[in-house]
C-alpha positions as CSV (number, residue, x, y, z in Angstrom):
1,M,-0.1,-0.1,0.0
2,R,1.4,3.6,-0.8
3,V,1.9,5.8,1.7
4,T,1.2,9.5,1.1
5,P,3.4,12.3,2.3
6,C,0.4,13.7,4.6
7,Q,-0.3,10.0,6.2
8,A,3.3,9.5,7.0
9,A,3.3,13.2,8.6
10,L,0.3,12.1,10.7
11,A,2.0,9.1,11.7
12,G,5.1,10.6,12.6
13,A,3.0,13.3,14.7
14,I,1.0,10.2,16.8
15,S,4.4,8.4,17.5
16,L,6.2,11.5,19.2
17,N,2.9,12.0,21.0
18,L,3.0,8.5,22.1
19,L,6.3,8.8,23.0
20,L,6.0,11.7,25.2
21,L,2.9,10.2,26.9
22,F,5.1,7.0,27.7
23,C,7.8,9.4,29.0
24,A,5.3,11.3,31.2
25,W,3.6,7.7,32.3
26,R,6.9,5.9,33.7
27,G,7.9,9.0,35.9
28,P,11.3,9.7,37.5
29,G,13.1,6.7,38.4
30,R,11.8,4.4,35.9
31,S,11.8,6.4,32.7
32,P,15.0,5.6,30.0
33,P,17.5,8.4,30.4
34,S,16.1,9.9,27.1
35,C,12.8,10.7,28.7
36,R,13.9,12.3,32.0
37,P,14.2,16.4,32.0
38,P,17.7,17.6,31.7
39,R,19.4,18.5,35.2
40,G,22.3,20.3,33.7
41,V,20.7,23.6,33.2
42,P,22.6,26.3,35.0
43,G,20.4,28.3,37.4
44,V,18.3,28.2,40.1
45,T,14.8,27.2,40.3
46,V,12.3,28.6,43.2
47,L,10.2,26.5,44.6
48,L,7.1,28.2,47.1
49,R,5.7,25.1,49.4
50,D,5.5,26.6,52.9
51,F,2.5,28.9,52.8
52,E,-1.3,28.7,54.0
53,D,-4.3,29.0,51.4
54,F,-6.6,31.5,53.9
55,D,-3.7,33.8,54.6
56,N,-0.6,33.9,52.4
57,D,1.8,36.3,50.5
58,L,2.1,33.9,47.6
59,A,1.5,36.6,44.7
60,G,3.7,38.9,46.2
61,T,6.4,36.5,46.9
62,A,6.0,35.1,43.3
63,R,6.3,38.4,41.8
64,S,9.4,39.4,43.5
65,F,11.4,36.2,42.5
66,A,9.8,36.2,39.1
67,S,11.3,39.5,38.2
68,L,15.1,38.3,38.8
69,P,14.4,36.5,36.5
70,V,14.4,32.7,37.5
71,P,12.0,30.1,37.2
72,V,9.4,30.0,39.8
73,L,7.2,27.2,41.0
74,V,4.2,26.7,43.3
75,A,3.8,23.3,44.7
76,A,0.6,22.5,46.6
77,E,-1.8,19.6,47.1
78,A,-4.3,21.8,45.0
79,A,-4.9,24.8,43.7
80,P,-4.9,27.5,46.7
81,Y,-8.4,28.8,47.5
82,P,-9.3,31.6,47.7
83,P,-7.6,31.7,44.4
84,V,-4.3,33.4,44.0
85,P,-3.4,35.6,40.9
86,L,0.0,34.5,40.4
87,P,2.6,36.6,37.9
88,A,2.7,35.5,34.3
89,G,5.1,32.8,34.0
90,V,4.7,31.3,37.2
91,R,3.5,27.9,37.3
92,L,1.3,26.0,39.9
93,L,2.2,22.5,40.5
94,P,-0.7,20.3,42.1
95,L,0.9,17.4,44.3
96,R,-2.0,15.3,44.8
97,P,-2.9,13.2,41.9
98,V,-6.4,13.8,40.4
99,A,-8.0,10.9,38.5
100,D,-9.0,13.0,35.2
101,R,-5.8,14.7,35.1
102,P,-2.3,13.3,33.5
103,P,0.0,11.9,36.3
104,P,3.0,14.3,35.6
105,L,1.3,17.1,37.5
106,A,2.0,14.7,40.7
107,H,5.8,14.8,39.8
108,P,7.4,18.1,40.4
109,E,10.4,17.0,39.7
110,L,9.8,16.6,36.1
111,H,9.2,20.3,35.9
112,V,12.5,21.6,37.7
113,R,15.4,21.7,35.0
114,T,17.8,23.6,36.7
115,R,20.8,22.4,38.5
116,H,20.1,23.8,41.8
117,V,16.6,24.7,43.6
118,A,15.8,27.1,46.2
119,L,13.0,26.3,48.6
120,V,11.6,29.8,49.4
121,P,9.3,30.4,52.4
122,D,6.0,32.9,52.1
123,G,6.6,36.5,52.5
124,T,10.0,36.2,51.3
125,R,11.5,39.0,49.0
126,A,14.3,38.6,46.3
127,V,17.6,40.0,46.2
128,P,19.5,40.1,43.0
129,G,22.5,37.7,43.0
130,L,21.9,36.2,46.7
131,L,20.7,33.2,45.2
132,E,23.7,32.8,42.9
133,R,26.2,33.6,46.4
134,M,24.3,30.7,48.0
135,R,24.7,28.5,44.9
136,D,28.5,29.4,44.9
137,T,28.7,28.7,48.5
138,L,27.4,25.1,47.9
139,E,29.6,24.5,45.1
140,R,32.8,25.7,46.6
141,G,32.0,24.6,50.0
142,P,33.9,21.4,51.6
143,G,32.8,17.8,49.8
144,D,30.1,17.1,52.4
145,T,28.1,20.7,52.0
146,R,24.8,19.5,50.4
147,L,22.5,22.2,51.9
148,V,22.7,26.0,52.1
149,A,20.6,28.3,54.5
150,A,20.1,32.0,54.1
151,P,18.0,33.9,56.9
152,V,14.8,36.1,55.8
153,G,14.2,39.3,57.7
154,S,16.3,40.8,60.4
155,V,16.7,37.9,62.7
156,P,19.9,36.1,62.0
157,L,19.4,32.3,62.0
158,R,20.6,30.2,65.0
159,C,22.8,27.0,64.7
160,L,21.5,24.0,66.2
161,E,22.9,20.5,66.4
162,L,20.6,17.5,65.4
163,Q,21.5,14.0,66.6
164,L,19.1,11.4,65.3
165,E,18.6,8.4,67.1
166,P,16.5,6.1,65.1
167,R,17.0,2.8,67.1
168,V,14.9,5.0,70.1
169,W,12.6,7.0,67.8
170,T,14.5,10.2,68.9
171,A,15.7,13.3,67.5
172,R,17.5,15.6,70.0
173,Y,18.7,19.4,69.2
174,G,21.2,21.1,70.9
175,T,22.8,24.8,70.4
176,G,25.4,24.3,67.6
177,A,28.8,26.2,67.4
178,P,28.6,29.2,64.9
179,G,29.2,27.8,61.7
180,V,28.7,24.6,62.8
181,C,24.7,23.5,61.9
182,Q,22.9,20.3,61.3
183,A,19.7,22.7,61.3
184,V,18.9,26.4,61.7
185,E,16.4,28.2,64.0
186,G,14.4,30.9,62.3
187,T,12.8,31.5,58.8
188,A,15.4,30.7,56.1
189,V,15.7,29.9,52.3
190,L,17.2,26.8,51.7
191,L,19.5,25.9,48.5
192,L,20.4,22.7,47.1
193,R,21.2,20.5,44.1
194,T,17.9,19.6,42.5
195,R,19.1,15.8,42.3
196,D,19.5,15.9,45.9
197,L,16.3,17.5,46.8
198,F,14.2,15.0,44.5
199,A,16.6,11.7,45.8
200,L,15.0,12.3,49.5
201,P,11.8,10.1,50.2
202,F,9.8,12.9,51.3
203,P,11.3,15.9,49.2
204,L,8.3,18.5,49.8
205,A,6.9,17.3,53.1
206,R,5.9,20.1,55.2
207,P,7.3,21.7,57.5
208,V,10.0,21.8,55.0
209,P,12.6,23.1,56.7
210,T,12.2,20.3,59.5
211,A,11.7,17.7,56.8
212,I,15.0,18.5,55.1
213,F,17.2,18.7,58.1
214,V,16.1,15.6,59.4
215,Q,16.5,13.8,55.9
216,A,20.1,15.5,55.4
217,V,21.3,14.5,58.7
218,L,20.4,10.7,57.9
219,R,22.5,11.3,54.8
220,G,25.5,13.0,56.4
221,W,25.0,16.1,54.3
222,G,26.7,19.4,55.8
223,L,24.9,22.7,56.2
224,R,26.6,26.2,55.5
225,V,24.7,29.3,56.5
226,V,25.0,32.5,54.3
227,P,25.0,35.5,56.4
228,A,23.3,37.9,53.7
229,A,19.6,37.8,54.4
230,F,16.3,38.2,52.3
231,P,14.0,40.5,53.1
232,A,10.8,39.7,54.7
233,S,7.7,41.0,53.5
234,R,5.3,43.8,55.4
235,R,2.3,42.0,56.2
236,P,-0.9,42.9,58.2
237,P,-1.4,41.2,61.5
238,V,-3.0,37.9,61.2
239,S,-6.3,37.5,62.7
240,P,-7.0,35.5,65.9
241,H,-9.1,32.9,64.0
242,N,-6.2,32.6,61.0
243,H,-3.7,32.2,63.5
244,W,-5.6,29.6,65.3
245,K,-5.8,27.7,62.1
246,A,-2.2,28.1,61.2
247,E,-1.1,26.6,64.5
248,N,-3.5,23.7,64.4
249,L,-2.5,23.0,60.7
250,A,1.4,23.2,61.7
251,E,0.8,20.9,64.6
252,S,-0.8,18.3,62.3
253,R,1.4,18.5,59.4
254,R,4.5,18.1,62.0
255,R,2.9,15.1,63.3
256,R,2.3,13.6,60.0
257,L,6.0,14.3,59.1
258,M,7.3,13.0,62.2
259,R,5.2,9.5,61.6
260,D,6.6,9.5,58.2
261,L,10.4,9.9,59.3
262,G,10.0,7.5,62.1
263,I,10.3,10.1,65.1
264,K,8.1,9.7,68.0
265,R,9.9,12.3,70.4
266,E,12.1,15.5,69.8
267,V,14.3,16.9,72.5
268,L,14.5,20.4,71.9
269,A,17.4,22.6,72.7
270,D,16.0,23.9,76.1
271,G,15.2,20.6,77.0
272,R,11.5,20.7,76.4
273,E,10.1,17.5,74.8
274,R,7.6,17.4,72.1
275,W,6.1,13.7,71.5
276,Y,4.4,12.0,68.5
277,G,3.6,8.7,69.2
278,C,0.8,6.7,71.0
279,G,-1.3,8.4,74.2
280,K,-3.9,7.5,76.3
281,E,-6.6,7.8,73.7
282,T,-4.9,6.1,71.0
283,A,-3.9,2.5,70.3
284,R,-0.4,1.4,71.2
285,C,2.4,1.8,68.4
286,F,2.8,-1.7,67.8
287,G,0.4,-4.7,67.1
288,T,0.3,-8.1,68.1
289,V,3.5,-9.8,69.0
290,H,4.6,-13.1,67.5
291,A,7.3,-15.3,68.9
292,R,8.2,-12.8,71.7
293,T,9.4,-10.7,69.2
294,P,7.5,-7.4,68.3
295,Q,7.8,-5.9,64.9
296,Y,9.9,-3.1,65.9
297,L,12.9,-5.5,66.8
298,L,12.6,-6.9,63.2
299,A,13.0,-3.1,62.0
300,G,16.2,-2.8,63.9
301,R,14.4,-0.6,66.5
302,W,13.3,-0.6,70.2
303,T,10.3,0.0,71.9
304,P,9.1,3.5,71.1
305,P,9.6,6.0,74.0
306,C,6.1,6.8,74.2
307,C,5.0,3.3,74.9
308,L,7.8,3.2,77.7
309,R,6.1,6.3,78.9
310,A,2.9,4.6,79.1
311,L,4.5,1.5,80.3
312,R,6.3,3.2,83.4
313,E,3.0,5.3,84.1
314,T,0.6,2.1,84.3
315,A,3.6,0.2,86.8
316,R,3.6,3.0,89.1
317,H,0.1,3.3,89.0
318,V,-0.5,-0.6,89.5
319,V,2.2,-0.7,92.0
320,G,0.7,2.1,94.1
321,A,-2.8,0.4,94.0
322,L,-1.1,-2.9,95.1
323,E,0.6,-1.5,97.9
324,A,-2.3,0.5,98.9
325,A,-4.4,-2.7,99.3
326,G,-1.8,-4.6,101.0
327,V,-1.3,-7.2,97.9
328,R,2.0,-8.5,98.1
329,Y,3.9,-8.4,94.8
330,W,7.4,-8.3,93.3
331,L,9.3,-7.6,90.0
332,E,9.0,-10.7,87.7
333,G,11.0,-12.0,84.5
334,G,12.0,-9.2,82.3
335,S,11.3,-6.3,84.4
336,L,13.4,-7.7,87.5
337,L,16.2,-8.1,85.0
338,G,15.8,-4.2,83.6
339,A,15.5,-3.2,87.5
340,A,19.1,-4.9,88.3
341,R,20.6,-4.2,85.0
342,L,19.4,-0.3,84.6
343,G,16.9,0.5,87.2
344,D,14.4,0.7,84.2
345,I,12.2,-1.3,81.8
346,I,14.8,-2.9,79.4
347,P,14.6,-0.7,76.4
348,W,13.3,-3.3,73.9
349,D,10.5,-4.7,76.2
350,Y,6.7,-4.4,75.7
351,D,5.4,-5.0,78.8
352,V,5.9,-5.1,82.9
353,D,5.6,-8.4,84.7
354,L,4.8,-8.4,88.4
355,G,4.0,-11.3,90.7
356,I,1.7,-11.2,93.3
357,Y,0.6,-13.8,96.2
358,Q,-2.7,-15.4,94.9
359,E,-4.3,-15.3,98.0
360,D,-4.1,-11.5,98.1
361,V,-6.1,-11.1,94.9
362,G,-9.3,-10.4,96.9
363,K,-7.7,-7.5,98.6
364,C,-7.9,-5.1,95.9
365,R,-11.3,-4.3,94.7
366,W,-10.0,-3.8,90.9
367,L,-8.2,-7.5,91.0
368,A,-11.3,-8.9,92.7
369,A,-13.3,-7.6,89.9
370,A,-11.0,-8.8,87.4
371,A,-11.0,-12.4,88.8
372,A,-14.8,-12.6,88.8
373,G,-14.5,-11.8,84.9
374,E,-15.6,-8.6,84.8
375,P,-13.1,-5.9,83.0
376,V,-13.1,-2.7,85.1
377,E,-11.9,0.6,84.5
378,D,-10.5,2.5,87.5
379,A,-10.7,6.1,88.5
380,E,-7.6,7.1,86.5
381,G,-8.6,5.3,83.1
382,F,-6.6,2.0,83.8
383,L,-8.2,-1.0,82.3
384,W,-8.1,-4.3,85.0
385,E,-9.0,-7.5,83.3
386,K,-8.4,-11.5,83.4
387,A,-6.3,-12.4,80.6
388,A,-7.5,-14.4,77.9
389,E,-4.3,-16.8,78.0
390,G,-4.9,-18.0,81.3
391,D,-5.1,-17.4,85.1
392,F,-3.4,-14.2,85.5
393,Y,-4.5,-10.4,85.2
394,R,-3.5,-7.6,83.1
395,V,-3.8,-3.7,83.5
396,H,-3.8,-1.8,80.5
397,Y,-2.8,1.8,80.3
398,S,-6.4,2.6,78.9
399,R,-9.6,0.9,77.0
400,S,-7.6,2.2,73.7
401,N,-4.1,1.7,74.4
402,R,-3.5,-1.9,75.3
403,L,0.1,-1.5,76.6
404,H,-0.1,-3.5,80.1
405,V,1.3,-4.5,83.3
406,D,0.9,-8.6,83.5
407,L,0.3,-9.7,87.3
408,W,1.1,-13.4,87.9
409,P,-0.7,-15.1,90.7
410,F,1.5,-17.3,92.4
411,Y,0.8,-19.7,95.8
412,P,3.4,-21.7,97.9
413,R,3.7,-25.5,97.5
414,G,6.2,-27.0,99.9
415,G,8.2,-24.0,100.0
416,V,8.2,-23.5,96.2
417,M,6.4,-20.6,94.4
418,T,4.3,-22.0,91.7
419,K,1.0,-21.0,89.6
420,D,-1.6,-22.4,87.3
421,T,-0.4,-20.8,84.0
422,W,2.6,-21.6,82.4
423,L,3.4,-20.1,79.1
424,G,6.5,-21.8,77.9
425,H,8.8,-18.7,78.5
426,P,12.4,-20.0,79.2
427,Q,11.9,-18.0,82.6
428,D,8.7,-19.1,83.2
429,V,9.9,-21.5,86.4
430,E,8.9,-22.3,90.0
431,F,11.3,-20.9,92.8
432,P,11.8,-21.2,96.4
433,E,9.6,-19.0,98.5
434,S,12.9,-17.9,100.6
435,F,13.5,-15.4,97.9
436,L,10.3,-13.4,98.9
437,Q,11.0,-13.5,102.8
438,P,11.6,-10.9,102.9
439,R,11.1,-8.8,99.7
440,V,13.2,-5.9,99.4
441,P,12.9,-2.2,97.8
442,M,14.3,-1.7,94.3
443,A,14.7,1.1,91.9
444,F,12.6,0.6,88.8
445,A,11.2,2.9,86.0
446,G,11.4,6.0,88.3
447,F,9.8,4.8,91.4
448,T,10.7,2.1,94.0
449,A,8.9,-1.5,93.7
450,M,9.5,-4.6,95.5
451,A,11.7,-7.3,94.5
452,P,13.1,-10.6,95.6
453,N,15.9,-10.4,98.2
454,N,18.6,-11.8,96.1
455,A,18.1,-10.4,92.3
456,R,21.1,-12.1,91.1
457,A,20.2,-15.6,92.2
458,F,16.7,-15.4,91.2
459,L,17.5,-14.0,87.7
460,E,20.2,-16.8,87.0
461,L,17.9,-19.3,88.1
462,K,15.0,-18.2,85.5
463,F,17.4,-16.9,82.8
464,G,21.1,-18.6,83.5
465,P,24.3,-17.6,84.5
466,G,25.1,-14.0,83.4
467,A,21.7,-12.9,82.7
468,I,22.4,-9.4,84.1
469,E,25.5,-8.5,82.5
470,N,24.7,-10.3,79.2
471,P,21.5,-8.7,77.3
472,E,20.0,-10.6,74.7
473,Y,16.3,-10.1,72.9
474,P,13.3,-12.3,74.1
475,N,13.6,-14.7,71.4
476,P,17.3,-15.1,69.9
477,D,16.4,-17.7,67.3
478,V,14.4,-14.9,65.8
479,K,16.4,-11.8,66.2
480,R,19.7,-11.3,68.2
481,L,20.9,-8.4,70.0
482,G,23.6,-6.7,67.8
483,Q,22.2,-8.2,64.3
484,D,20.7,-4.8,63.8
């Protein structure tokens, strides 16, 4: 069949369009090199990300930087509402995929073609040459320099040290020496290489500075501060209602970011703490424990600090209730091991174990109700109930949060303490009653609890010789300490 020139041109146009659609569909990281946007174009793209829909200076900030001129992009989940009249040439990149729109709009990295990108906070005004100065600082700095910050407004940036402790889900801030920063405090423009920004798992998460600093520290990136400042716009005072909305949105964003980054506690430079994990009204941070090995151990982490805090609070509450009622109790199993080793709960433990004299159960009304098969919530919201697995009791942090203290009822038989439920744990063995005659006080989890009178001998009977000096995970056949 003869093909006319017109048909050949039409076929070529269709093929080109199909290739472009294929490149866009493949997205970053999956497309062949020829489909990727070039990264070698000199210059800096300004990316506006941190702003509020209901109260912003987005148009003024975009207009100021577009006058340099540099490419200016506005990245947001959706178009701001109320609508913002963006200057000519400034593009809006919706980040949230929409079913009837082409997918490339959900990938801002496809639209950044320059070698460098600047994350500019709302209300910033451009200064000719300052972005280039930041770029030169980045390119001429030490080899680990991957991030440059410049202040916005008249207040200089404060250098902060940032230490991340992923195993214990914690970020610690401290006051850094001048010029030695892992993070900064204050409003700042951040500049980095485009390839570095979009290699991060959460490149445009908010709040942007915190997200960038944490991910940079995890990668060992160096941060340098340029003292020259960008001016800040003059804006009318924020209304009380908008201030309240902004604070609530900032808190929810920070919580979402910390969840994504695996941080449940921040220790600030002034010693204050921010908590992002579970609480009294939420479920605990981990699910059912299989083979005595919680999921977080398999992920190379220890017990989330919010869970340890809840366990300490529950243990203190239970011990207080037992002592007030005259119930004889003692630290058992891994909890006694933690007390002997650290004076605290073992950092990877997920419950607290106490032994009690079975004949004393009726002395505590909460225990008596649980023994009768009636779960009962006490005046402080702790839930007492009989365990489903056998003849012992559990006190949960709350109805929602099932972190708990296990109470194991023992009784003497021929001078040996025994019980009716055995779960097959290595330490689940009988022991001479002489260990409890008398019981002795022992520091544990921030308070004093009663313990067997010879903790070392008691623990070595249960766990074997050297139990205190040789820590190990609950089930070494599944995961051993040191294999993280």
